[in-house]
N, C-alpha and C positions, 0 to 999 in steps of 0.2 A: 601612490598612496602606500601607507605603511601598515604592516601587520594587522593589529586589531581594528584599526579604522577601516581598512580595506575589507575585512571580514564583515564588519558591521554594515558597511555600504552594500555589499553583495547580499547580505541577509535581508536588508531593507528592500532591495530590488526584488528579491525572490518573494518576500511577503506581499509586496504591492502587486506583483504579477499574479500570485495565487489568488488574491482578492479580486482582481479584475477579470482573470480567466473564469473564476467561479461566478462572478456577477454577470459578465457579458458573454462569456464563451470565448473560444480561441480566436475566431475570425473577427469578432467585434472589438476585441481589446487591441489597442494600437501601442506601438513602442512609445509614442509621445505620451499617451495616457498613463502608461506604466511608469515612465520617468517622472511625470508630474505627481503621481500617487506616492512614489518613493521619495520625492523631494530632492531629486537629482536632475542634472541636465541630461539631454539626449546623448551628448558626447560621453558622459560618465557611464550611462547605460550601455552604450556600444563598446566602451572600454572593457566591460565585464562579459557582455554577450553580443556576438556578431549578428544575431538575428532573433526574431521572435520564436522561430522554431528551436533554436539552441536554448533559449530561455525556458521554453515549455519542456523540452527534454530534461533540462536540469531539475525542474520542479518534479517531474515524474521520478527521476533517479533519487531525489531527496526523499520522496514519499516511500520508496522501496527501502532506502537506507534507514529511515525511522523504524520501519517494521523489523528489519534485520537487527537493528540495535536493541529493540525490545526483546526479540528472541534471545539474543546473546545475554541480556540481563536476566531473563527468566532462567536460562540454563545455569548461569553463574550462581543464582540464588537457590539453585536446586529445587525449583518449583516441581510439585508432583505432576506426573503425566496428565492426570485429569484436569488439574487447574491450568496447566500450560495450554492444553487444547482449548479450554474455555476462554482463556485470555486471548489466545490467538484468533479464535472466531470473533470475539467481541472487537478486537482491534481491527480485523479485516472489515467487518460490517460497518463500524464507525468511520473507518477511512473512506469506504465507498460512499457512505451517507454524507460525510462532510465535504466531499470533493466531487459532487455530482457533475457539475458542468465540465470540470477538468477531465473526469473519466469519460464523459460523453465525447469530448474533443479527442481524447486519445483513441477511442474506438472508431471515430469517423475520419481520422486524419490519415491521408496517404503521403504526407509530406515528411514523415519522420525517418524514413530510410531503413534499409536492411540492417545496417550496423547497430542502430539504436534498438531495433526489434530483437536482435541477437543479445544485446545487453539486458533487455527485459527478461528474455528467456533464461539467461544466466542467473539473474536475481531469483527468478522463480525456482530454478533448480537448487540454489543454495537454501532457499526456504523449505523446499521439499526435503532436502537432505537433513535439515534440522528437525523437521517433523518426524522423519523416519527414525532418528535417534531417540526421540521422545517416545514414540510408539514402541520401539524395541525395549526401552527402559520399562514401559508398562507391561510388556510381555514378560520380561525377566523378573519383574516384581510380582507376577501372577495376577495383575490387575486386568490385563487384556488377554484375549485368546490369541493363539498362533495365527497370524495373518501375514500376507505379504506387506511389509512395511512400506514399500514403494507404492503399492496400489492404495493402501490406506491413506498415506500422505497425499497422494494425488486426489483421492476422493474427498478429503477434507477441503483442499483447495477448490475442488469442483463444486462442493456444496456452497462455499462462500461465493464463488463466481455465479452459481445458479440463483443466488439472491439478488444479483446485480439488477435485473430488470425491475424487480419490486422497489428497490432503493432508488433507481435512476428515473423512474416514471413519476416522481413527485407524489407517490401515493402516501397515505398516512400509516404505512406499515410501521409498527413499533419495533425498534431495534431490540428491545428486551425480549419481545415475543419471538422474533426471528432467531435471536441468540439461544433462547430456551429450546425452541424447536430443533435448531441445528445441533446443539450440544447433545440433546437427548437422542437424536437420530444417530449421531456419530458414536456416542457411548454404547448404545444398544448394538451397533454394528461391531464394535470392538470388544464388547462384553463377553464374558465367558459363558453366559447362559446358564448359570448354576441355578 
């Protein structure tokens, strides 16, 4: 396959896999059903991905890349530190909410291997580094008090991760309510207390 056609086929496979993993969960979605959903033969599916685990890993990496791309866009647009943090929290909560079964499968899978988990931690550290820069900008601009930027960035990630059970348990928690609470909580922690 050539260039754009190959990219489109790969994207269609990823889209089909995301839909089926979300609908059925990791173990119930088969490579056959993914191929059928994507409108490709099993041979084509295996041309792109050697196994269901590899396909699942690629979906997780793609989700992390989407978040990183948004972060880079916000930095490039010179988004204010407060707005950056609010958009980051909103993106994180919506990502969790929109990918419940995929996230559940990620937490429950022992099949992903150490190397993949290392890659996930590297993505997390890049995101924390970006948050640190934004927090430092807020400190420099006098919007935030002096804090450890590393600890503050990790705390923001921790707050989003702390919302995971509420979002994954199919409760009716409102994302806007969780966003408002999380943002207010973080801003009060970073605030100067004047």
